[in-house]
N, C-alpha and C positions, 0 to 999 in steps of 0.2 A: 660681775653680772654679765658683762659683754662677752667675756671669755666663756662663761657657762653656756650662753646662748649659741655661741659658735660651735662649742663641743657638742651641744645637743643637735644642732643641724647636721654635723658630721655623722653623728651616730644614727640619726634618722635617715640620712642619705644612704649610709651603709646598710641599714636595715632594709630599705627599699630595694637596693641592689641585690641583696641576698634573697629577698622574697621573690623578686622577678626571676632571678637565676633558678630558684627552686621550682617556681611555677613553670618556667620554660622547660626545666628538666622533666617535670611531671607530664606536661603536654607531650614532650618528645617521647617519653617512655610509653605514654598511652597510645600515641599514634604508631609507635614501633610495635607494641603488643597487638594492636588492631591489624597491622599489616601482616605480622607473623601468623595471627589467627586466620586472616584471610587466605594466606598461602597454604597453611596446614589444612584448612577446611576443604580444600580441593580434594584431599585424600581422606579426611576424617569427617564423615557426614554427621557424626554425633556432635562434634565441635561446631559444625555449621548450623545444626539445629539449635544448639544453645545460643549461638550468636544471633540467630534470627528471632530468638524469643523476645527481643526488644527492638526488632527492625521496624522501619517505617511502613506506612500504609500506602497501598497503591489504589488510587481512586479512579472511577469512571468519569465521564463528562458530567454526569449528574451528581458527582461526589458520593457515589455509592462505593462502599468498600469492596474491592476485588481481591485484595490480599492484605492481611493485617496480623498483628501479633497480639495475643490475648491469653492471659494466664500462663505465660511462658511457652506458648505454643504458636506456631505459624498456621494461620487459617486462611481459607479462601471464601469467596462469595457465599452468603447464606442461601442464595438460590443456586442449587447445584447445576441447573441448566445454564445459568449465566456463567458460572465458573467454567463449565465445559466449553462455552462459546469463546472464552478468552484463553484457553489453556495453552495454545501455541504462541501467544503473545506474552502473557504474564509468566508462564513457566511454573517452576516449583522451586522451593528452597534447597532441594537436594541437587539441583542443576542437572537432572537427568535429561532435560531438554535444553539445548543450547540456543543462542540467538533469541533470548527472551529478556524481559524487563528484570526478572529476578536474578538472572545470571549476569547480564551486561551492566546493570546498575547496582550490583551488589555493594560497591563501595558507598554509594549514596544511601542505600537502604540501611546499612549497618553503621553508618556514621563515620567511616574512615575517609581519609583523603580530603578533608575539608581545608579551605584556606586557614592559615594559623589564626588570623584575627577573628574569623567566625567561630572557630573552635574555642578560642580564649573566652569569648563572651558566653558561649554555651557552658563552658566549664564553670565559670563564675556563678551561673544560675543553676548549676547542678543537673544540667541536661546534656552534658557533653558525651555521654555514652549512648544516648538514644539516636536512632537513625532518622533520616529525612524522609518525608512523604513525597509521592510522585502523583501528580494529577494528569491523567490522560485526556486526549481529545475524543476518545471513542465512547459512544453512548451504549450503556448496557442494555437499554430497552431496544435500541436499533439492532444491536448485535444478536440479541435473543430472537428477534423477529426474522433476521436474515438466516439464522440457523434453522428456524422452523420452516422457512421458505424452501430450503434445500431438501426437505422431506426425506432425509435418510440417504440421499444420493451423494456420491463423492463430488465435491466442487467447492467453490468459494465465491464470496461477495465482498466487494470493497466500495464504500461510498466516501467521497471526499468533497470538501469545499474547494472549488476550483479557483476561487479568488485568493484564498489564503494558503491552501495546501493542507489544512487540517483533515486528518483521517477521522471520519465520523463512525465508520463501521468497517470491521475486518473479521470475517468468519471463514473458517476452513473446516470442511468435513471430509472424511470421518475425523472425529476427535474423541476425547475421553475425559474423565473427571480427574482433577488434580490429585485426589487421594490415590487413584490407581497409578499415577506417575510416580508419586512418592514411594508407594509400595512395590512398584514395578511389576504390576499384574493386571490382567484383564485389559490389555491395550490392543485394540484392533490394528490390523496392518495399515501402515501409513498414517495412523492417527496423530503422530507427533510431527508430521511434516506440514509446514505452514504453506498451503497452496496460495493463500492470499498474496504473500510477499515473495515467495521463492519458486513459484511454478514456472514451467517452460512449455507453453501450449502453442501449437500452430494457430495463428489468429483467424484463419479462414476469412470470410468476407468482411469481418471488422477491419481488415487491413485496407479495404477499398477506400477508407477515409484518407489513408496516407497516399494511395495511388492518385486519387482525385486531386489532392492538394499538390502533389508533385507535378501533375499535368498542368495545373493552373499557374504554375511558376514558369513553365516552358515557353519558348518562342512560338510553339505550335498551338498554344491554347486558344480556343475559340468557344466562348460560353454558349454559343448557339449550335455547336457541332452536334451532328447526329450521324449514326451509322446503322447498318442493317445487321441484326443478329440472325445468324443462320442455324441456330439450335445446335444439334449434335455434330454438325460439320465443323472440323477443327479450324481455328482462326487462320493459321498459316499453313496448314497441312498436318499430316499425322505426327503426333508428338507435341503439338501446341494445344492451347486451352480450347475447350469446347463446353457447351451446356450439357452437363451430365445429370440433368434433372428432367422429369417428365413434363409434358406440356408443349413440346416443340420449340420453335424459335420465338423470340420476342419481337421480331420484325424491326421496323424503323424506330430508333430510340435515341433520346438525348441523355445528358448526364443525370438530370433530375429523375427521369423515368428509370434510368439504370440503377440509381440508388434505391428507388422504391421497390423494384423487383429483383435487385441484386444481380444484374446481368453480367455474367462472366465474360462474354464476348466484348462488351463495351469496355470493361476495365482492363482486359488483356490488350485491347487495341490502344487505349490511351496510355497504358503503361509503356508500350513501345514508343509512342509519341513523346512521352516525358523524357526518355533516354535512360541509359544505365546509370550514368553519374548522377543525374538529377534525382532518380529514385532513391539511390543510396543516401545522397545528401539530405533529402527530405525525411527519410526514415530516421536519420540521426538528429534532425531538428525536432522530431517527435520523441526523442529520447532513446532510440535504439542504439545499441553499442556504447551506452554510457553507464558508468558506475553510479549507484545510488545508495545512500545511507539514510536510515531513519534514526538520527542521533547515533547511538552506539550499536544499533541493530543494522544488519545488512539486508538488502532486498535486491530484487532483479527487475529490470525493465524488460528489454527484449534484445534479440540478436538479429542482425540483418547482414547476410553475406550472399552475394550473387555473382556468378561468372558472366562474362559477356556472351550470352547465347540467347538469341531472340525467342526461341521456342521455350526455353526455361523461364525467361522473363515474363512471358504471358501467364505462366502459372504463379510466379512470384507476385505478380501484380494483383492477383485475386486472393492472396494469402495462403497459398498452398506451395510450400517449398518442395522442389522436385530435384532428384539426382544429387549433385554436390551443393546446391543452394541451401542456405540455412535461414530460417525465419521462425522466430518464437516471440512470445510475449507472456507476461504474468498478469494476474487478475488486477493487481495494483496498477500496472501499466495500462490496462484497458480503461480503467477509470481516468487515468491521466490523459489518455488520447482524447476521449470525449470532452474532458475538461478543457483541454487546450483549444479545441474548436469553439467551445462555448465562450472561452475567455479571450477571444479575438487573436488566437495564435500564441498566447503566452501560457506555457506549462509551468506551474508552480512546484516548488520543492515540497513533497509531502512530509508530514511529521505527525507523530502520535503522542508526544509529550507536550503538554501545555506549559507546565511550570513545576517547580519543586517547592516544598514547604519545610522549613527547618523546625526543630522541636519546640521553638518558641512561638511558632505559628506565623512566622514571617515568610511571605512568598518571594521567590527569587528565580532567576534564570528563566524568564519567559521566552519561549521560542518565538523568534521573529520570522515573518514570512520572507521568502526569497524566491527568485526566479530560478527554475531548473533548466529550462531551455525555451527557445523562441523560434517560431516559424518565420521564415523570410517574409519581409514586407511585400515581396513580389507575388506571394501566393494570394489567391482569391478566397480567403478563409470565410468571408461572409457568405459567399455562394455555397460553399460546402456546408456551412451551418444551416442555411435555408433548405438545402437538399435533404439534410438529415431530419429537419423538422417536418418536411414533406413526407419523408419515409415513415414517420410516426402518424402523421395526419391521414395518409391515404395509401401507405405502402405496407411492406411485410412486417414492420415493427408497430403496427397500429395498436396492439394490445398494451403498448407502453404509454398510451395517452393518459393524461390527467385532466379532468374537466376544468376548464378555466385557465389552463396554463399552457405555455408554449414549451413543448418537449421535443427533443431530437434524439435520434438513436440509430444504431445499425446492428443488425443481427449477424451472426456468423455460424457456420457449421464447418468443422474441420475434421478431416480424417487423418489418423496417425497410427503408427504401430506401437503398441504398448510393450512393456518389459518382457512379456511372455510371447511376443511375436504375433499377437492377434491384432486385427484391424479394430481401431476404436474410433467412435464418432463422438465429438464433443459439441455442445451447444454454447455459444458465446454471445455476449452483448456488451456494447459500449454506448453510453448515452448520457443525457444531461437535461436539466431544467434551465431554460433560458429566461431567468428571472433574477433581477438584482437582489431581491429579498431572500431568495432561496438558490444560491449559486452552487448547486449540487451536481456532481457527476458520479456515474456508477459503472462498475465493471463486474460482469458475471460470467462464470464458467460452470457448467454442469456436465459432468463426464458421463460417457457411456450411454448416449441416446439423444433423441430429439426432444427438447424441452422448450416450454413456452417462456423463455427468458424475458421477453418484453413484459409479460404480466407480472413476473417477479419484480422487475424494475419499477413498474408502476406502483405496486403495493408498497415497496420499501421507500421509494422517494416520497410518496404521499405521507407515509408515517414520519419520515425525516422532517417534512414541513410542519407536521402537527406538533412535534416535540422540540422544534427549533428554540 
């Protein structure tokens, strides 16, 4: 009997070994097949459509379906306008648009590349061939409202939580419907370009946030300093900055007043006082010249390059790059700029994926907040914040106000030459709500004209508070 039990244990052990070997082989072969399909699908759209027939769902912040597989077909939001507002972020299963969730997270969505232990559990439950779901931080309601606020103009809007980095809204227009992208028809010019994340705009007067901060770090800083604006008379002489707006000079003015009326003379002057090196250092503390990733997606902050020429620096200080100087920002970066001021000089790493969900309904890989950049403790960030709040309370950004809340912001108008060589004027805005319950910052760019960006900011931030 003892010998029989020993033999039985040996047989059982061998059976287990064989079963595990076979199971390992099956999992290996399955993963290999998935990887081969993944590679071949880059050239075979029919194969890709077949594999996406059981792909995971992409959800909005409200857990509304933005992309999902049903009846062996890949579908997008039931509301076509919501689908349009997300098209440059979600993308399409044919991958006609790159740098999108559908393309960059294809492995998660079709269920390949999982850790072996997670795949093993899913295989045992019969769910191993299904893809994982992705839950975004972006609100479909807020995205739709932002799209409507642009009213057919080319432009973009980004709203984020400046304490966590969550992107709550990201819209770029013109855009199109996912069905048009899949069919590759009826696509307006530049409709596939994500202006929210990858634009390169001259920041205009929104850059005065950086200039004022740079001066507040310097040895020449005096919070009570005031100077005389002489209007169209160049600050240093011909070739340097001047007030190129109607209304004459601003007269004797301090920094708070300069923010409220966006005085070029004042910021050209304090840009010189801040010094070349300090201006560049502060720009980089605000995220300029830094790489940024949104998970597997890439995005842009801004570029700052300036030669040591005082005349050119006076223009750089007001956000207008001249001659060989370079200065640009994205709409995402504009939101990050305002958020950094509101967050006491701490710029958070933005993100748009909250977490993933496996086919068994288990949540995993929650994105954790992290710092992207920090403003030097030498900077008087609190004064800059107060000046931006004053700019909304009684200055040029007054239309951004929200009754009962402390709101700060800075408008900008930037001139640039477009791809056809024509002069283009863009309207920009960076701003925030100074409230711990609603720590929201916004960046807006509307192309080709003078637009009331503060009103857009007020409406969208008010909605963001309502749907919080």
